[in-house]
Backbone of each chain as nested JSON, in Angstrom:
{
  "chains": [
    {"id": "A", "residues": [
      {"number": 1, "name": "MET", "atoms": {"N": [13.993, 6.891, 25.154], "CA": [13.936, 6.94, 23.687], "C": [13.094, 8.132, 23.256]}},
      {"number": 2, "name": "GLU", "atoms": {"N": [13.583, 8.854, 22.269], "CA": [12.79, 9.944, 21.718], "C": [11.503, 9.373, 21.131]}},
      {"number": 3, "name": "LYS", "atoms": {"N": [10.449, 10.177, 21.179], "CA": [9.159, 9.673, 20.696], "C": [9.107, 9.616, 19.174]}},
      {"number": 4, "name": "SER", "atoms": {"N": [8.354, 8.638, 18.678], "CA": [7.958, 8.655, 17.28], "C": [6.758, 9.589, 17.155]}},
      {"number": 5, "name": "LYS", "atoms": {"N": [6.458, 9.968, 15.908], "CA": [5.262, 10.775, 15.671], "C": [4.388, 10.049, 14.663]}},
      {"number": 6, "name": "PHE", "atoms": {"N": [3.133, 9.909, 15.002], "CA": [2.193, 9.251, 14.102], "C": [1.27, 10.321, 13.526]}},
      {"number": 7, "name": "TYR", "atoms": {"N": [1.412, 10.572, 12.22], "CA": [0.592, 11.576, 11.547], "C": [-0.616, 10.898, 10.915]}},
      {"number": 8, "name": "HIS", "atoms": {"N": [-1.788, 11.454, 11.179], "CA": [-2.976, 10.875, 10.556], "C": [-3.999, 11.974, 10.309]}},
      {"number": 9, "name": "ALA", "atoms": {"N": [-5.086, 11.599, 9.655], "CA": [-6.101, 12.598, 9.33], "C": [-7.501, 12.101, 9.655]}},
      {"number": 10, "name": "GLY", "atoms": {"N": [-7.582, 11.16, 10.574], "CA": [-8.894, 10.744, 11.058], "C": [-9.631, 9.73, 10.206]}},
      {"number": 11, "name": "CYS", "atoms": {"N": [-9.029, 9.311, 9.09], "CA": [-9.708, 8.349, 8.229], "C": [-9.733, 6.971, 8.893]}},
      {"number": 12, "name": "ALA", "atoms": {"N": [-10.566, 6.081, 8.351], "CA": [-10.714, 4.753, 8.949], "C": [-9.392, 3.99, 8.937]}},
      {"number": 13, "name": "VAL", "atoms": {"N": [-8.677, 4.074, 7.813], "CA": [-7.374, 3.407, 7.72], "C": [-6.42, 3.966, 8.775]}},
      {"number": 14, "name": "CYS", "atoms": {"N": [-6.498, 5.314, 8.958], "CA": [-5.638, 5.963, 9.956], "C": [-5.928, 5.446, 11.357]}},
      {"number": 15, "name": "LYS", "atoms": {"N": [-7.203, 5.37, 11.697], "CA": [-7.582, 4.979, 13.061], "C": [-7.182, 3.548, 13.356]}},
      {"number": 16, "name": "SER", "atoms": {"N": [-7.359, 2.682, 12.375], "CA": [-6.969, 1.289, 12.549], "C": [-5.459, 1.18, 12.767]}},
      {"number": 17, "name": "ALA", "atoms": {"N": [-4.7, 1.906, 11.945], "CA": [-3.24, 1.862, 12.074], "C": [-2.796, 2.482, 13.392]}},
      {"number": 18, "name": "GLU", "atoms": {"N": [-3.471, 3.547, 13.823], "CA": [-3.135, 4.2, 15.095], "C": [-3.265, 3.201, 16.247]}},
      {"number": 19, "name": "HIS", "atoms": {"N": [-4.363, 2.469, 16.217], "CA": [-4.605, 1.462, 17.247], "C": [-3.488, 0.42, 17.256]}},
      {"number": 20, "name": "ASP", "atoms": {"N": [-3.106, -0.036, 16.072], "CA": [-2.06, -1.063, 15.979], "C": [-0.71, -0.527, 16.457]}},
      {"number": 21, "name": "ILE", "atoms": {"N": [-0.391, 0.701, 16.042], "CA": [0.909, 1.281, 16.42], "C": [0.995, 1.472, 17.933]}},
      {"number": 22, "name": "ILE", "atoms": {"N": [-0.086, 1.943, 18.535], "CA": [-0.08, 2.13, 19.995], "C": [0.095, 0.787, 20.698]}},
      {"number": 23, "name": "ASN", "atoms": {"N": [-0.596, -0.231, 20.185], "CA": [-0.431, -1.571, 20.776], "C": [1.004, -2.066, 20.647]}},
      {"number": 24, "name": "LEU", "atoms": {"N": [1.643, -1.762, 19.513], "CA": [2.972, -2.311, 19.235], "C": [4.077, -1.576, 19.979]}},
      {"number": 25, "name": "ILE", "atoms": {"N": [4.015, -0.252, 19.978], "CA": [5.163, 0.471, 20.542], "C": [4.824, 1.199, 21.834]}},
      {"number": 26, "name": "GLY", "atoms": {"N": [3.543, 1.228, 22.205], "CA": [3.16, 1.839, 23.476], "C": [2.784, 3.298, 23.321]}},
      {"number": 27, "name": "ALA", "atoms": {"N": [1.689, 3.701, 23.961], "CA": [1.18, 5.071, 23.832], "C": [2.196, 6.101, 24.313]}},
      {"number": 28, "name": "ASP", "atoms": {"N": [3.04, 5.707, 25.254], "CA": [4.018, 6.656, 25.793], "C": [5.148, 6.959, 24.812]}},
      {"number": 29, "name": "ASN", "atoms": {"N": [5.286, 6.109, 23.802], "CA": [6.417, 6.247, 22.877], "C": [6.058, 6.923, 21.564]}},
      {"number": 30, "name": "VAL", "atoms": {"N": [4.822, 7.369, 21.448], "CA": [4.418, 7.959, 20.176], "C": [3.495, 9.151, 20.419]}},
      {"number": 31, "name": "GLU", "atoms": {"N": [3.79, 10.231, 19.697], "CA": [2.91, 11.399, 19.725], "C": [1.943, 11.259, 18.559]}},
      {"number": 32, "name": "ILE", "atoms": {"N": [0.659, 11.34, 18.84], "CA": [-0.351, 11.235, 17.785], "C": [-0.676, 12.646, 17.295]}},
      {"number": 33, "name": "VAL", "atoms": {"N": [-0.483, 12.873, 15.992], "CA": [-0.709, 14.201, 15.42], "C": [-1.802, 14.105, 14.355]}},
      {"number": 34, "name": "HIS", "atoms": {"N": [-2.93, 14.736, 14.602], "CA": [-4.061, 14.727, 13.665], "C": [-3.946, 15.965, 12.783]}},
      {"number": 35, "name": "ILE", "atoms": {"N": [-3.322, 15.779, 11.606], "CA": [-3.087, 16.952, 10.757], "C": [-4.338, 17.384, 10.014]}},
      {"number": 36, "name": "GLY", "atoms": {"N": [-5.412, 16.593, 10.116], "CA": [-6.695, 17.066, 9.589], "C": [-7.26, 18.15, 10.493]}},
      {"number": 37, "name": "ASN", "atoms": {"N": [-7.101, 17.983, 11.797], "CA": [-7.58, 18.97, 12.765], "C": [-6.554, 20.066, 13.017]}},
      {"number": 38, "name": "ASP", "atoms": {"N": [-5.295, 19.649, 13.206], "CA": [-4.238, 20.608, 13.533], "C": [-3.445, 20.913, 12.268]}},
      {"number": 39, "name": "ARG", "atoms": {"N": [-4.013, 21.776, 11.446], "CA": [-3.459, 21.998, 10.119], "C": [-2.138, 22.76, 10.157]}},
      {"number": 40, "name": "THR", "atoms": {"N": [-1.836, 23.358, 11.272], "CA": [-0.555, 24.067, 11.392], "C": [0.613, 23.1, 11.319]}},
      {"number": 41, "name": "ARG", "atoms": {"N": [0.346, 21.814, 11.482], "CA": [1.447, 20.842, 11.493], "C": [1.614, 20.104, 10.169]}},
      {"number": 42, "name": "ILE", "atoms": {"N": [0.813, 20.477, 9.17], "CA": [0.938, 19.835, 7.854], "C": [2.328, 20.093, 7.27]}},
      {"number": 43, "name": "THR", "atoms": {"N": [2.806, 21.327, 7.378], "CA": [4.12, 21.666, 6.83], "C": [5.222, 20.854, 7.506]}},
      {"number": 44, "name": "GLU", "atoms": {"N": [5.123, 20.75, 8.824], "CA": [6.091, 19.94, 9.579], "C": [6.118, 18.502, 9.055]}},
      {"number": 45, "name": "ALA", "atoms": {"N": [4.93, 17.948, 8.817], "CA": [4.852, 16.571, 8.328], "C": [5.485, 16.453, 6.945]}},
      {"number": 46, "name": "GLU", "atoms": {"N": [5.169, 17.408, 6.075], "CA": [5.714, 17.355, 4.715], "C": [7.23, 17.48, 4.734]}},
      {"number": 47, "name": "LYS", "atoms": {"N": [7.734, 18.382, 5.578], "CA": [9.187, 18.548, 5.673], "C": [9.861, 17.273, 6.158]}},
      {"number": 48, "name": "ALA", "atoms": {"N": [9.166, 16.518, 6.991], "CA": [9.726, 15.268, 7.509], "C": [9.69, 14.163, 6.457]}},
      {"number": 49, "name": "GLY", "atoms": {"N": [8.964, 14.41, 5.35], "CA": [8.922, 13.417, 4.286], "C": [7.622, 12.635, 4.188]}},
      {"number": 50, "name": "VAL", "atoms": {"N": [6.611, 13.073, 4.925], "CA": [5.313, 12.387, 4.887], "C": [4.617, 12.686, 3.561]}},
      {"number": 51, "name": "LYS", "atoms": {"N": [4.318, 11.616, 2.811], "CA": [3.671, 11.763, 1.506], "C": [2.19, 11.427, 1.583]}},
      {"number": 52, "name": "SER", "atoms": {"N": [1.826, 10.602, 2.563], "CA": [0.431, 10.188, 2.734], "C": [0.235, 9.826, 4.191]}},
      {"number": 53, "name": "VAL", "atoms": {"N": [-1.001, 9.76, 4.604], "CA": [-1.304, 9.326, 5.971], "C": [-2.097, 8.026, 5.913]}},
      {"number": 54, "name": "PRO", "atoms": {"N": [-2.013, 7.203, 6.944], "CA": [-1.2, 7.376, 8.137], "C": [0.289, 7.13, 7.878]}},
      {"number": 55, "name": "ALA", "atoms": {"N": [1.118, 7.812, 8.66], "CA": [2.565, 7.642, 8.549], "C": [3.202, 7.777, 9.919]}},
      {"number": 56, "name": "LEU", "atoms": {"N": [4.244, 7.001, 10.127], "CA": [4.973, 7.037, 11.396], "C": [6.371, 7.58, 11.136]}},
      {"number": 57, "name": "LEU", "atoms": {"N": [6.682, 8.678, 11.8], "CA": [8.033, 9.245, 11.734], "C": [8.816, 8.677, 12.912]}},
      {"number": 58, "name": "THR", "atoms": {"N": [9.882, 7.938, 12.616], "CA": [10.644, 7.29, 13.683], "C": [11.607, 8.295, 14.313]}},
      {"number": 59, "name": "PRO", "atoms": {"N": [12.118, 7.985, 15.519], "CA": [13.037, 8.919, 16.18], "C": [14.276, 9.223, 15.347]}},
      {"number": 60, "name": "ASN", "atoms": {"N": [14.684, 8.311, 14.471], "CA": [15.87, 8.583, 13.649], "C": [15.536, 9.253, 12.317]}},
      {"number": 61, "name": "GLY", "atoms": {"N": [14.288, 9.669, 12.155], "CA": [13.929, 10.497, 11.012], "C": [13.398, 9.757, 9.801]}},
      {"number": 62, "name": "ASN", "atoms": {"N": [13.227, 8.435, 9.905], "CA": [12.645, 7.702, 8.778], "C": [11.12, 7.802, 8.815]}},
      {"number": 63, "name": "VAL", "atoms": {"N": [10.523, 7.829, 7.639], "CA": [9.073, 7.847, 7.557], "C": [8.58, 6.486, 7.093]}},
      {"number": 64, "name": "LEU", "atoms": {"N": [7.71, 5.881, 7.893], "CA": [7.073, 4.633, 7.496], "C": [5.637, 4.955, 7.095]}},
      {"number": 65, "name": "HIS", "atoms": {"N": [5.372, 4.88, 5.794], "CA": [4.003, 5.061, 5.324], "C": [3.273, 3.75, 5.517]}},
      {"number": 66, "name": "ILE", "atoms": {"N": [2.219, 3.77, 6.282], "CA": [1.543, 2.53, 6.684], "C": [0.205, 2.439, 5.967]}},
      {"number": 67, "name": "ASN", "atoms": {"N": [0.066, 1.39, 5.147], "CA": [-1.141, 1.255, 4.333], "C": [-1.377, 2.58, 3.601]}},
      {"number": 68, "name": "PHE", "atoms": {"N": [-2.591, 2.902, 3.268], "CA": [-2.817, 4.181, 2.595], "C": [-4.198, 4.686, 2.952]}},
      {"number": 69, "name": "GLY", "atoms": {"N": [-4.23, 5.848, 3.566], "CA": [-5.509, 6.457, 3.913], "C": [-5.814, 7.625, 2.992]}},
      {"number": 70, "name": "ALA", "atoms": {"N": [-4.88, 8.559, 2.91], "CA": [-5.099, 9.761, 2.108], "C": [-3.75, 10.368, 1.771]}},
      {"number": 71, "name": "SER", "atoms": {"N": [-3.684, 10.99, 0.593], "CA": [-2.468, 11.709, 0.214], "C": [-2.422, 13.039, 0.957]}},
      {"number": 72, "name": "MET", "atoms": {"N": [-1.265, 13.675, 0.987], "CA": [-1.178, 14.99, 1.619], "C": [-2.055, 15.997, 0.874]}},
      {"number": 73, "name": "ASP", "atoms": {"N": [-2.176, 15.843, -0.445], "CA": [-3.059, 16.74, -1.2], "C": [-4.509, 16.57, -0.751]}},
      {"number": 74, "name": "ASP", "atoms": {"N": [-4.904, 15.32, -0.486], "CA": [-6.256, 15.08, 0.03], "C": [-6.437, 15.792, 1.37]}},
      {"number": 75, "name": "VAL", "atoms": {"N": [-5.414, 15.681, 2.232], "CA": [-5.507, 16.282, 3.564], "C": [-5.623, 17.801, 3.455]}},
      {"number": 76, "name": "LYS", "atoms": {"N": [-4.836, 18.357, 2.518], "CA": [-4.847, 19.809, 2.372], "C": [-6.136, 20.3, 1.71]}},
      {"number": 77, "name": "GLY", "atoms": {"N": [-6.805, 19.392, 1.006], "CA": [-8.076, 19.737, 0.371], "C": [-7.898, 20.768, -0.709]}}
    ]},
    {"id": "B", "residues": [
      {"number": 1, "name": "MET", "atoms": {"N": [3.383, -11.048, 25.17], "CA": [2.686, -10.647, 23.943], "C": [3.073, -11.587, 22.804]}},
      {"number": 2, "name": "GLU", "atoms": {"N": [2.098, -11.988, 22.04], "CA": [2.392, -12.799, 20.861], "C": [3.238, -11.973, 19.891]}},
      {"number": 3, "name": "LYS", "atoms": {"N": [4.103, -12.655, 19.16], "CA": [4.997, -11.937, 18.256], "C": [4.263, -11.422, 17.024]}},
      {"number": 4, "name": "SER", "atoms": {"N": [4.732, -10.277, 16.525], "CA": [4.359, -9.832, 15.202], "C": [5.236, -10.579, 14.203]}},
      {"number": 5, "name": "LYS", "atoms": {"N": [4.836, -10.533, 12.945], "CA": [5.665, -11.126, 11.89], "C": [5.945, -10.06, 10.852]}},
      {"number": 6, "name": "PHE", "atoms": {"N": [7.214, -9.925, 10.521], "CA": [7.618, -8.945, 9.516], "C": [8.017, -9.708, 8.258]}},
      {"number": 7, "name": "TYR", "atoms": {"N": [7.206, -9.557, 7.211], "CA": [7.491, -10.241, 5.947], "C": [8.255, -9.295, 5.025]}},
      {"number": 8, "name": "HIS", "atoms": {"N": [9.334, -9.803, 4.461], "CA": [10.085, -8.98, 3.526], "C": [10.739, -9.874, 2.486]}},
      {"number": 9, "name": "ALA", "atoms": {"N": [11.379, -9.213, 1.508], "CA": [11.992, -9.977, 0.42], "C": [13.403, -9.491, 0.12]}},
      {"number": 10, "name": "GLY", "atoms": {"N": [14.021, -8.849, 1.105], "CA": [15.423, -8.494, 0.948], "C": [15.714, -7.213, 0.203]}},
      {"number": 11, "name": "CYS", "atoms": {"N": [14.659, -6.531, -0.266], "CA": [14.884, -5.294, -1.017], "C": [15.363, -4.182, -0.077]}},
      {"number": 12, "name": "ALA", "atoms": {"N": [15.881, -3.119, -0.672], "CA": [16.427, -2.025, 0.135], "C": [15.35, -1.41, 1.031]}},
      {"number": 13, "name": "VAL", "atoms": {"N": [14.162, -1.206, 0.475], "CA": [13.055, -0.65, 1.266], "C": [12.726, -1.586, 2.426]}},
      {"number": 14, "name": "CYS", "atoms": {"N": [12.772, -2.906, 2.12], "CA": [12.487, -3.906, 3.162], "C": [13.5, -3.816, 4.302]}},
      {"number": 15, "name": "LYS", "atoms": {"N": [14.768, -3.729, 3.939], "CA": [15.812, -3.745, 4.968], "C": [15.747, -2.506, 5.844]}},
      {"number": 16, "name": "SER", "atoms": {"N": [15.475, -1.375, 5.228], "CA": [15.354, -0.14, 5.989], "C": [14.181, -0.236, 6.972]}},
      {"number": 17, "name": "ALA", "atoms": {"N": [13.054, -0.728, 6.487], "CA": [11.868, -0.855, 7.346], "C": [12.104, -1.887, 8.446]}},
      {"number": 18, "name": "GLU", "atoms": {"N": [12.808, -2.97, 8.118], "CA": [13.108, -3.997, 9.123], "C": [13.896, -3.387, 10.279]}},
      {"number": 19, "name": "HIS", "atoms": {"N": [14.891, -2.583, 9.928], "CA": [15.717, -1.914, 10.925], "C": [14.85, -1.03, 11.828]}},
      {"number": 20, "name": "ASP", "atoms": {"N": [13.962, -0.265, 11.202], "CA": [13.108, 0.644, 11.976], "C": [12.149, -0.128, 12.882]}},
      {"number": 21, "name": "ILE", "atoms": {"N": [11.565, -1.197, 12.346], "CA": [10.592, -1.963, 13.134], "C": [11.277, -2.616, 14.332]}},
      {"number": 22, "name": "ILE", "atoms": {"N": [12.456, -3.153, 14.122], "CA": [13.18, -3.779, 15.242], "C": [13.513, -2.73, 16.298]}},
      {"number": 23, "name": "ASN", "atoms": {"N": [13.92, -1.544, 15.857], "CA": [14.195, -0.471, 16.816], "C": [12.949, -0.085, 17.599]}},
      {"number": 24, "name": "LEU", "atoms": {"N": [11.811, -0.075, 16.91], "CA": [10.578, 0.42, 17.536], "C": [9.95, -0.597, 18.475]}},
      {"number": 25, "name": "ILE", "atoms": {"N": [9.882, -1.855, 18.048], "CA": [9.124, -2.809, 18.868], "C": [10.013, -3.871, 19.512]}},
      {"number": 26, "name": "GLY", "atoms": {"N": [11.292, -3.893, 19.135], "CA": [12.217, -4.821, 19.786], "C": [12.332, -6.137, 19.028]}},
      {"number": 27, "name": "ALA", "atoms": {"N": [13.56, -6.605, 18.862], "CA": [13.817, -7.825, 18.09], "C": [13.098, -9.041, 18.697]}},
      {"number": 28, "name": "ASP", "atoms": {"N": [12.888, -9.027, 20.007], "CA": [12.247, -10.175, 20.652], "C": [10.757, -10.257, 20.349]}},
      {"number": 29, "name": "ASN", "atoms": {"N": [10.199, -9.14, 19.845], "CA": [8.749, -9.1, 19.642], "C": [8.322, -9.307, 18.204]}},
      {"number": 30, "name": "VAL", "atoms": {"N": [9.28, -9.598, 17.347], "CA": [8.924, -9.742, 15.937], "C": [9.736, -10.866, 15.298]}},
      {"number": 31, "name": "GLU", "atoms": {"N": [9.012, -11.698, 14.552], "CA": [9.682, -12.728, 13.762], "C": [9.926, -12.167, 12.373]}},
      {"number": 32, "name": "ILE", "atoms": {"N": [11.172, -12.227, 11.914], "CA": [11.511, -11.728, 10.582], "C": [11.408, -12.892, 9.597]}},
      {"number": 33, "name": "VAL", "atoms": {"N": [10.572, -12.732, 8.58], "CA": [10.359, -13.797, 7.601], "C": [10.757, -13.283, 6.213]}},
      {"number": 34, "name": "HIS", "atoms": {"N": [11.79, -13.866, 5.649], "CA": [12.282, -13.471, 4.32], "C": [11.632, -14.393, 3.295]}},
      {"number": 35, "name": "ILE", "atoms": {"N": [10.515, -13.922, 2.714], "CA": [9.777, -14.803, 1.802], "C": [10.429, -14.888, 0.433]}},
      {"number": 36, "name": "GLY", "atoms": {"N": [11.463, -14.083, 0.217], "CA": [12.227, -14.266, -1.009], "C": [13.097, -15.508, -0.902]}},
      {"number": 37, "name": "ASN", "atoms": {"N": [13.645, -15.749, 0.284], "CA": [14.47, -16.941, 0.516], "C": [13.615, -18.145, 0.916]}},
      {"number": 38, "name": "ASP", "atoms": {"N": [12.686, -17.924, 1.837], "CA": [11.868, -19.028, 2.344], "C": [10.511, -19.005, 1.643]}},
      {"number": 39, "name": "ARG", "atoms": {"N": [10.512, -19.508, 0.422], "CA": [9.332, -19.368, -0.427], "C": [8.166, -20.209, 0.056]}},
      {"number": 40, "name": "THR", "atoms": {"N": [8.416, -21.155, 0.936], "CA": [7.315, -21.962, 1.462], "C": [6.36, -21.109, 2.301]}},
      {"number": 41, "name": "ARG", "atoms": {"N": [6.794, -19.926, 2.683], "CA": [5.943, -19.101, 3.542], "C": [5.193, -18.009, 2.777]}},
      {"number": 42, "name": "ILE", "atoms": {"N": [5.325, -18.009, 1.454], "CA": [4.599, -17.015, 0.653], "C": [3.094, -17.198, 0.817]}},
      {"number": 43, "name": "THR", "atoms": {"N": [2.637, -18.435, 0.786], "CA": [1.204, -18.71, 0.917], "C": [0.676, -18.244, 2.259]}},
      {"number": 44, "name": "GLU", "atoms": {"N": [1.433, -18.514, 3.311], "CA": [1.068, -18.049, 4.661], "C": [0.897, -16.529, 4.681]}},
      {"number": 45, "name": "ALA", "atoms": {"N": [1.842, -15.838, 4.052], "CA": [1.775, -14.374, 4.033], "C": [0.537, -13.901, 3.272]}},
      {"number": 46, "name": "GLU", "atoms": {"N": [0.287, -14.517, 2.124], "CA": [-0.872, -14.103, 1.327], "C": [-2.179, -14.368, 2.074]}},
      {"number": 47, "name": "LYS", "atoms": {"N": [-2.251, -15.519, 2.751], "CA": [-3.468, -15.828, 3.523], "C": [-3.684, -14.821, 4.636]}},
      {"number": 48, "name": "ALA", "atoms": {"N": [-2.597, -14.29, 5.178], "CA": [-2.704, -13.299, 6.258], "C": [-3.122, -11.929, 5.723]}},
      {"number": 49, "name": "GLY", "atoms": {"N": [-3.074, -11.783, 4.386], "CA": [-3.501, -10.517, 3.8], "C": [-2.377, -9.645, 3.294]}},
      {"number": 50, "name": "VAL", "atoms": {"N": [-1.173, -10.19, 3.237], "CA": [-0.026, -9.41, 2.759], "C": [-0.136, -9.236, 1.238]}},
      {"number": 51, "name": "LYS", "atoms": {"N": [-0.16, -7.98, 0.799], "CA": [-0.28, -7.668, -0.631], "C": [1.048, -7.245, -1.223]}},
      {"number": 52, "name": "SER", "atoms": {"N": [1.919, -6.711, -0.368], "CA": [3.233, -6.26, -0.812], "C": [4.183, -6.343, 0.376]}},
      {"number": 53, "name": "VAL", "atoms": {"N": [5.466, -6.267, 0.079], "CA": [6.451, -6.252, 1.151], "C": [7.212, -4.935, 1.106]}},
      {"number": 54, "name": "PRO", "atoms": {"N": [7.733, -4.463, 2.227], "CA": [7.642, -5.062, 3.549], "C": [6.254, -4.886, 4.179]}},
      {"number": 55, "name": "ALA", "atoms": {"N": [5.883, -5.844, 5.033], "CA": [4.6, -5.774, 5.724], "C": [4.75, -6.368, 7.116]}},
      {"number": 56, "name": "LEU", "atoms": {"N": [4.036, -5.777, 8.048], "CA": [4.052, -6.264, 9.427], "C": [2.683, -6.822, 9.769]}},
      {"number": 57, "name": "LEU", "atoms": {"N": [2.647, -8.092, 10.142], "CA": [1.409, -8.737, 10.603], "C": [1.385, -8.617, 12.118]}},
      {"number": 58, "name": "THR", "atoms": {"N": [0.385, -7.908, 12.64], "CA": [0.333, -7.683, 14.092], "C": [-0.24, -8.921, 14.781]}},
      {"number": 59, "name": "PRO", "atoms": {"N": [-0.035, -9.025, 16.107], "CA": [-0.544, -10.191, 16.834], "C": [-2.068, -10.346, 16.712]}},
      {"number": 60, "name": "ASN", "atoms": {"N": [-2.783, -9.246, 16.478], "CA": [-4.241, -9.362, 16.337], "C": [-4.682, -9.563, 14.893]}},
      {"number": 61, "name": "GLY", "atoms": {"N": [-3.731, -9.803, 14.007], "CA": [-4.094, -10.214, 12.652], "C": [-4.194, -9.106, 11.627]}},
      {"number": 62, "name": "ASN", "atoms": {"N": [-3.891, -7.868, 12.03], "CA": [-3.906, -6.772, 11.048], "C": [-2.598, -6.745, 10.269]}},
      {"number": 63, "name": "VAL", "atoms": {"N": [-2.693, -6.37, 9.011], "CA": [-1.484, -6.229, 8.196], "C": [-1.19, -4.751, 7.983]}},
      {"number": 64, "name": "LEU", "atoms": {"N": [0.002, -4.341, 8.359], "CA": [0.461, -2.975, 8.098], "C": [1.453, -3.042, 6.946]}},
      {"number": 65, "name": "HIS", "atoms": {"N": [1.021, -2.56, 5.773], "CA": [1.94, -2.482, 4.642], "C": [2.767, -1.218, 4.816]}},
      {"number": 66, "name": "ILE", "atoms": {"N": [4.069, -1.379, 4.896], "CA": [4.964, -0.278, 5.248], "C": [5.757, 0.147, 4.022]}},
      {"number": 67, "name": "ASN", "atoms": {"N": [5.543, 1.389, 3.607], "CA": [6.163, 1.872, 2.369], "C": [5.892, 0.844, 1.263]}},
      {"number": 68, "name": "PHE", "atoms": {"N": [6.72, 0.751, 0.274], "CA": [6.457, -0.227, -0.779], "C": [7.778, -0.7, -1.345]}},
      {"number": 69, "name": "GLY", "atoms": {"N": [8.027, -1.99, -1.232], "CA": [9.245, -2.558, -1.784], "C": [8.955, -3.354, -3.036]}},
      {"number": 70, "name": "ALA", "atoms": {"N": [8.01, -4.308, -2.901], "CA": [7.686, -5.177, -4.027], "C": [6.307, -5.787, -3.797]}},
      {"number": 71, "name": "SER", "atoms": {"N": [5.592, -6.025, -4.888], "CA": [4.3, -6.701, -4.785], "C": [4.538, -8.194, -4.583]}},
      {"number": 72, "name": "MET", "atoms": {"N": [3.503, -8.903, -4.158], "CA": [3.643, -10.345, -3.99], "C": [3.918, -11.008, -5.34]}},
      {"number": 73, "name": "ASP", "atoms": {"N": [3.358, -10.457, -6.412], "CA": [3.649, -11.007, -7.741], "C": [5.139, -10.853, -8.065]}},
      {"number": 74, "name": "ASP", "atoms": {"N": [5.712, -9.721, -7.689], "CA": [7.151, -9.526, -7.897], "C": [7.938, -10.59, -7.118]}},
      {"number": 75, "name": "VAL", "atoms": {"N": [7.515, -10.829, -5.877], "CA": [8.228, -11.794, -5.034], "C": [8.142, -13.194, -5.636]}},
      {"number": 76, "name": "LYS", "atoms": {"N": [6.939, -13.517, -6.154], "CA": [6.737, -14.857, -6.726], "C": [7.463, -15.003, -8.058]}},
      {"number": 77, "name": "GLY", "atoms": {"N": [7.729, -13.856, -8.692], "CA": [8.47, -13.881, -9.957], "C": [7.706, -14.563, -11.03]}}
    ]}
  ]
}
């Protein structure tokens, strides 16, 4: 199965959701992308439809916004 | 692994998220609960911390609110 991508920005809500997602789908099935640290990937996330973090991009291209940590504008500062 | 519970109310956002969650974690690992139809379980969902649907209750008791379909007040009508 193609990997999902979990976009987050290090916030408490993000970390909690990251832990849950890894438990649910397995660390091998998800790439964790910290767009607060790796800012070169913010555009990629936005193009995929990520409006806020944490968010899970599924292999079929759907974005699941999970709870609410920060908007993309917050991440971009 | 104890099952997760996916609470939804039949809305389009709910159905899309249900499809994604089943693909990600497997139909055997999640109980699908339609609280729009089975209203006796609304209280259970609220006690677990569900504020809106669709939402996934993980085996360790965390609630992941996924995108936004309807508030619990909307579901209760």
